[in-house]
C-alpha positions in Angstrom: 92.8 100.3 138.7 96.2 100.0 137.0 98.4 97.6 139.0 101.5 98.9 137.4 101.1 102.4 138.8 103.7 103.2 141.5 103.0 106.9 142.1 100.3 109.3 141.4 100.3 113.0 142.2 97.1 114.9 141.5 96.4 118.7 141.6 99.6 119.6 143.4 99.7 123.3 144.3 102.6 125.1 146.0 102.9 128.9 146.5 105.8 130.9 147.9 105.6 134.7 148.6 105.1 136.3 145.3 105.6 133.1 143.3 103.1 130.3 142.3 105.6 127.5 142.0 103.1 124.7 141.1 99.6 125.1 139.9 97.4 122.0 139.7 100.2 119.7 138.5 99.6 115.9 137.9 102.3 113.3 137.6 102.2 109.5 137.2 105.0 107.0 137.5 104.7 103.3 136.7 106.7 100.2 137.7 109.8 99.6 135.6 109.5 103.0 133.9 112.2 105.7 133.4 110.2 109.0 133.3 111.9 112.3 132.4 110.7 115.4 134.3 111.5 118.3 131.9 111.2 122.0 131.9 113.2 125.2 132.0 114.9 126.4 135.2 112.0 127.8 137.4 109.5 125.5 135.7 108.7 123.7 138.9 110.6 120.4 138.6 112.6 120.8 141.9 109.5 122.1 143.8 107.5 119.1 142.6 110.2 116.7 143.7 110.6 118.5 147.1 106.8 118.1 147.7 107.2 114.4 146.9 110.2 113.9 149.2 108.8 115.9 152.2 111.3 118.9 151.9 108.3 121.1 151.2 104.7 120.6 152.3 102.3 121.0 149.4 99.5 123.5 149.8 96.9 121.3 148.2 96.6 118.1 146.1 97.2 114.5 146.9 99.9 111.8 146.5 99.1 108.1 146.3 101.5 105.2 146.4 100.8 102.0 144.4 97.2 103.0 143.7 96.1 102.7 147.3 92.7 104.1 148.3 94.0 106.6 150.7 96.5 109.5 149.9 99.7 109.5 151.8 101.0 112.3 154.0 104.7 113.2 153.4 105.9 115.8 155.9 109.6 114.9 155.9 112.3 113.1 153.9 112.1 110.3 156.5 108.4 109.9 155.6 109.3 109.7 151.9 112.0 107.1 152.7 109.6 105.0 154.7 107.3 104.9 151.7 110.2 103.8 149.4 111.0 107.1 147.8 114.7 107.9 147.5 116.6 110.8 145.8 120.1 111.0 144.5 121.2 114.5 143.9 123.6 116.2 141.4 125.9 117.1 144.4 126.9 113.7 145.9 125.8 113.8 149.6 127.9 110.8 150.8 131.1 110.9 152.9 134.2 110.5 150.7 136.4 109.7 153.7 134.4 106.6 154.6 134.4 103.2 152.8 131.8 102.3 150.2 130.2 99.9 152.7 130.0 102.5 155.4 128.3 104.9 153.0 125.8 102.3 152.0 124.8 101.6 155.6 125.5 105.0 157.2 122.7 106.1 159.6 121.3 102.6 159.9 121.7 100.4 163.0 123.6 100.9 166.2 127.3 101.5 165.6 128.3 100.0 168.9 127.2 96.6 167.8 128.0 96.5 164.1 129.6 93.4 162.6 131.9 95.1 160.2 132.9 91.9 158.4 129.2 91.0 157.8 128.5 94.6 156.6 131.3 94.5 154.1 130.2 91.1 152.8 126.6 92.4 152.4 127.9 95.6 150.6 129.9 93.5 148.2 126.8 91.4 147.4 124.8 94.6 146.7 127.6 96.0 144.5 127.9 92.7 142.6 124.2 92.4 142.2 124.0 95.9 140.7 127.2 95.5 138.6 128.9 98.4 140.3 132.7 98.5 139.7 133.7 99.1 143.4 134.7 97.1 146.5 133.0 97.4 149.9 136.3 98.2 151.7 137.4 100.8 149.2 137.4 104.5 150.3 134.6 106.2 148.5 136.7 109.2 147.6 139.0 107.0 145.5 136.0 106.1 143.2 135.1 108.1 140.1 132.1 110.5 140.3 130.0 108.0 138.3 130.8 105.2 140.8 130.0 107.5 143.7 126.6 108.2 142.1 126.1 104.5 141.7 126.9 103.9 145.4 124.3 106.5 146.4 121.8 104.6 144.2 122.9 101.2 145.8 122.2 102.7 149.2 118.7 103.7 148.0 118.0 100.3 146.4 119.1 98.5 149.6 116.6 100.6 151.6 113.9 99.0 149.4 113.2 102.1 147.3 110.3 101.7 144.8 110.6 105.3 143.4 114.1 106.5 142.6 114.6 110.2 141.8 117.8 111.1 139.9 118.4 114.9 139.9 120.9 115.9 137.3 123.1 112.8 138.0 125.2 113.1 134.8 126.2 116.8 134.8 129.8 116.0 135.9 130.3 112.7 134.2 132.0 111.9 130.9 130.4 109.7 128.2 131.8 106.4 129.5 130.6 107.2 133.0 127.2 108.2 131.7 126.8 104.8 130.0 127.8 103.0 133.2 125.0 104.9 135.0 122.5 104.2 132.2 123.3 100.5 132.4 122.5 100.5 136.2 119.3 102.5 135.5 118.2 99.9 132.9 118.9 97.1 135.4 116.8 98.7 138.1 114.0 99.3 135.5 114.0 95.6 134.8 113.6 94.9 138.5 110.4 97.1 138.6 111.9 100.3 140.1 110.3 103.5 138.8 112.8 106.2 138.1 112.2 109.9 137.8 115.1 111.4 135.7 115.8 115.1 135.8 118.3 116.3 133.3 119.0 119.1 130.8 120.7 116.8 128.4 118.1 116.1 125.7 120.1 113.3 124.0 120.2 111.4 127.3 116.5 111.6 127.7 116.0 109.9 124.4 118.7 107.4 125.1 117.2 106.0 128.3 113.7 107.2 129.1 110.2 105.8 128.3 108.0 108.9 129.1 108.4 112.6 129.4 106.4 115.0 131.6 106.9 118.7 130.7 106.3 121.6 133.2 106.4 125.3 132.3 106.0 128.2 134.7 104.7 125.8 137.4 102.0 124.3 135.2 101.7 120.9 133.6 102.1 121.0 129.8 101.7 117.3 129.2 102.8 113.7 129.5 104.3 112.1 126.3 105.6 108.7 125.2 109.2 109.2 124.1 108.4 107.8 120.7 105.7 110.4 120.1 107.8 113.4 121.1 110.5 114.5 118.6 113.2 116.7 120.2 112.1 119.8 118.3 108.6 119.5 119.7 109.9 118.8 123.2 112.0 122.0 123.1 109.0 124.0 121.9 106.8 122.5 124.7 109.5 123.5 127.3 109.9 127.0 125.9 106.3 127.7 124.9 107.5 129.3 121.6 108.9 128.3 118.2 112.6 127.6 117.8 113.4 130.7 115.7 115.8 132.0 118.4 117.8 128.8 118.3 117.9 128.5 114.5 119.0 132.1 114.2 122.0 131.7 116.4 124.4 130.2 113.9 123.4 132.7 111.2 124.2 135.6 113.5 127.6 134.3 114.4 130.5 136.4 113.2 133.6 135.2 111.3 137.1 135.3 112.7 138.9 138.5 111.7 142.7 138.1 111.9 143.1 141.8 111.3 141.0 142.9 114.3 142.8 144.6 117.1 144.3 142.3 119.8 142.7 142.6 123.2 144.6 139.9 125.1 147.9 138.2 124.2 149.9 135.7 126.2 153.2 134.1 125.5 154.5 130.9 127.3 151.7 131.3 130.0 151.7 128.5 132.6 150.2 127.8 136.0 150.8 125.7 139.1 147.9 123.5 138.1 150.0 121.7 135.4 149.1 124.0 132.5 152.1 123.7 130.1 153.4 126.9 128.6 151.1 128.1 125.8 150.6 131.1 123.5 147.1 132.6 123.2 145.5 135.6 121.6 142.0 137.1 121.7 140.9 139.8 119.3 138.1 142.4 119.6 134.7 141.1 118.7 135.7 137.4 118.5 134.3 134.4 120.3 137.0 131.9 120.8 136.5 128.5 122.5 138.7 126.0 124.3 137.7 122.5 123.4 138.9 119.0 124.3 138.0 115.9 126.3 137.4 116.0 130.0 140.8 116.7 131.7 142.3 118.2 128.6 143.1 121.4 130.4 140.4 123.7 129.1 139.4 125.2 132.5 143.0 125.2 133.8 144.1 127.3 130.8 141.5 130.1 131.4 142.1 130.0 135.1 145.7 130.8 134.3 144.5 133.7 132.1 142.5 135.2 135.0 145.2 134.2 137.5 142.6 132.2 139.5 145.4 129.7 139.8 149.0 130.7 140.6 150.7 131.8 137.4 154.2 130.3 137.2 155.4 131.9 133.9 154.7 133.8 130.8 154.2 137.4 129.5 150.9 139.1 128.9 149.8 142.1 126.8 146.5 143.9 127.0 145.8 146.1 124.0 149.4 145.8 123.0 150.9 146.9 126.4 152.8 144.7 128.8 150.9 144.0 132.0 151.5 141.8 135.0 148.6 139.6 136.1 149.4 137.6 139.2 146.0 137.7 140.9 142.3 138.0 139.8 142.1 141.7 140.9 144.9 142.4 138.4 142.9 140.7 135.6 139.7 142.7 136.6 141.6 146.0 136.6 142.7 145.2 133.1 139.1 144.6 131.9 139.0 140.8 132.1 135.9 139.1 133.5 135.6 135.4 134.4 132.5 133.3 135.0 133.9 130.1 136.6 133.0 126.5 135.9 132.0 125.8 139.5 129.0 128.0 140.0 128.4 127.0 143.6 132.0 126.9 144.8 133.5 129.8 142.9 130.6 131.8 141.6 127.8 132.7 144.0 128.0 133.6 147.7 124.9 131.6 148.7 123.7 133.6 151.7 124.0 137.0 150.1 121.1 138.5 148.1 120.7 138.6 144.4 121.6 142.3 144.5 124.7 141.8 146.6 125.9 139.0 144.3 125.2 141.1 141.2 127.3 144.2 142.3 130.1 142.2 143.9 132.8 142.5 141.1 132.1 146.2 140.5 132.2 146.9 144.2 135.6 145.2 144.4 136.8 147.4 141.5 135.5 150.5 143.3 137.0 149.5 146.6 135.1 148.6 149.7 135.6 152.0 151.2 133.4 153.4 148.4 130.3 151.3 148.9 127.2 151.7 146.7 124.3 153.3 148.4 121.2 151.1 148.8 119.4 153.2 146.2 122.3 152.9 143.7 122.7 149.2 144.2 118.9 148.7 143.8 118.8 150.7 140.6 121.7 148.7 139.1 120.2 145.3 140.2 116.8 146.2 138.8 118.3 147.1 135.4 120.3 143.9 135.0 117.5 141.6 136.4 115.3 143.0 133.6 118.1 142.8 131.0 118.8 139.1 131.6 115.2 138.2 132.7 116.3 136.8 136.0 113.3 135.0 137.7 113.4 136.1 141.4 110.8 137.1 143.9 112.9 140.2 144.6 116.4 141.5 144.5 116.6 140.9 148.2 116.1 137.1 147.8 119.1 135.1 148.8 120.7 133.8 145.6 120.7 130.2 146.9 116.9 130.3 146.6 117.1 130.8 142.8 117.2 128.0 140.2 120.7 127.2 138.8 119.9 129.0 135.5 118.9 132.1 137.3 122.0 132.0 139.5 124.1 131.8 136.3 122.3 134.8 134.9 123.1 136.8 138.1 126.8 135.9 137.8 126.8 136.9 134.1 125.1 140.2 135.0 127.9 140.7 137.6 130.5 140.7 134.9 128.5 142.6 132.3 128.2 145.4 134.9 132.0 145.8 134.9 131.9 146.4 131.1 134.8 144.0 130.4 136.8 144.2 127.2 137.5 140.4 127.5 135.1 138.0 129.1 135.8 134.3 129.9 132.7 132.1 130.2 133.6 128.6 131.5 130.6 126.2 131.2 128.1 129.1 131.5 125.2 126.8 130.5 126.0 123.6 132.4 122.9 122.2 134.2 120.5 124.8 132.9 117.6 124.6 130.5 117.4 125.0 126.7 115.7 128.5 126.9 118.3 130.0 129.3 121.1 128.4 127.2 119.7 130.2 124.2 119.5 133.5 126.1 123.1 133.2 127.2 124.3 132.3 123.7 122.4 135.3 122.3 124.1 137.5 125.0 127.5 136.2 123.9 126.8 137.1 120.2 125.6 140.6 121.4 128.9 141.1 123.2 130.7 140.0 120.1 128.9 142.7 118.0 129.8 145.3 120.7 133.5 144.5 120.2 134.1 142.4 123.4 136.5 139.5 123.1 134.9 136.3 124.5 136.3 132.9 125.4 133.5 130.3 125.6 133.9 126.8 127.0 131.2 124.2 126.9 131.2 120.4 127.2 128.5 120.4 124.5 130.4 120.8 121.2 127.3 121.8 119.3 126.8 124.8 121.6 130.4 125.9 120.9 129.8 125.5 117.2 126.8 127.8 117.5 128.8 130.8 118.9 132.5 130.4 118.3 134.4 131.5 115.2 137.6 130.0 116.4 138.3 126.9 118.5 141.6 126.1 120.4 141.8 122.3 120.6 143.5 120.8 123.7 144.7 117.4 124.7 146.6 116.4 127.9 147.0 120.1 128.8 148.6 121.0 125.5 147.2 123.0 122.7 147.2 120.6 119.7 145.4 122.6 117.0 143.2 125.5 116.0 140.0 125.5 113.8 138.3 128.5 112.3 135.1 129.4 110.5 134.3 126.8 107.8 136.6 124.2 109.3 134.6 124.2 112.5 132.8 120.8 112.8 132.5 118.0 115.3 134.4 115.6 113.0 137.3 118.1 112.6 137.5 118.6 116.4 137.7 114.8 117.0 140.3 114.4 114.3 142.4 117.2 115.7 142.2 115.6 119.2 143.0 112.1 117.8 146.0 113.4 115.8 147.3 115.6 118.7 150.6 115.0 120.4 151.0 113.2 123.7 153.8 114.3 126.0 
């Protein structure tokens, strides 16, 4: 028996109506190991974790903790917590209006008899021990997202967690914050904690992990030592196919054509969200990108274009004609579509079905007094579910039950259905797998060939270089430069940002 084994899952099987989510999956985690759980959206990662943490009850298979003779029964998150299994999710589930100390100890003890001074002292000791840059008496909401993630981890550690599950913890963090989190992960690893790390950022996997387990379509593909699994082979294992699709993307990208017809033109456009007056043009069949560091104003600029934020100034022309765009419906009526950065907050309506979410924008354009018949809506939904290969049990499934990548495909389908002449995609691939990213990038290049103007924003510069023929570079909510075609490179983007003005 291996004394270093913390967790073994054997033959885990889980089925939902019409979907075999997990089929005979094995997983092993050792003490002091950071183990990446990888796979496309819908591969079974979340289902496996939910079976481990008692959110779902597995249909068959067994789970053992620390190599004990008898399997454990985990029927609730409380059962998991009692066994030393804790999870920190992408969306922080703590209370920003409470102090750091209160968040660490919330739900533990009798609040009538709490010694607040002792609690704060204990919290400060935990924070100091884990090198977390926060104070116990500080309100959690005043901390950065990275520190809030660390406080959630501190809470788990103080509850004697042996197995720590980090589900997409870095998706909203900048590079400095990611490194802070990685430092904490390495400290916990040195203390013998086993960490299951779920992420779609491949570079991060290779920066911090020891092992990788790959799932595909609910099945175990394999467990690999990080040193034995080059990135190219990892992507192939996740996709189950060669990387021709990815390598072809850049060769299919069009070049910027300054003589192409202008679709959208803005002069001195500004918004209530602090976007300084800027000029911006998009031509037919071009993919333009906004790039810059976090907080540079990328998202705020496109929200001004769509009037998702209150427009405070500027003139707009569509196809050379003056138009007034003061609200999103004005933008939609002028052929502009917008996939927002915040998928959960601004994109999906969680309790509505896939079909209802998909036809939403077109229904708004038609007017709610001209509703689609059930048959019409079903036909449209079926067509676009097939077109974008959305994985869903049925079009009646609530969209909240879909994986993040499949939710994103539904939102993209929503805007494709309106046949826009100008489509804004703000972080369309954040938090989704390599395969779905590639499909969305291919769809962008298809739109380009059909003459649609596209603005594409991504925090991953390489992804923008794959599809954009022109990049608008931003710093401190100002446009500080523009790069085109052969000048597009990561080095040139960084040089443009570094040389850009500050105001």
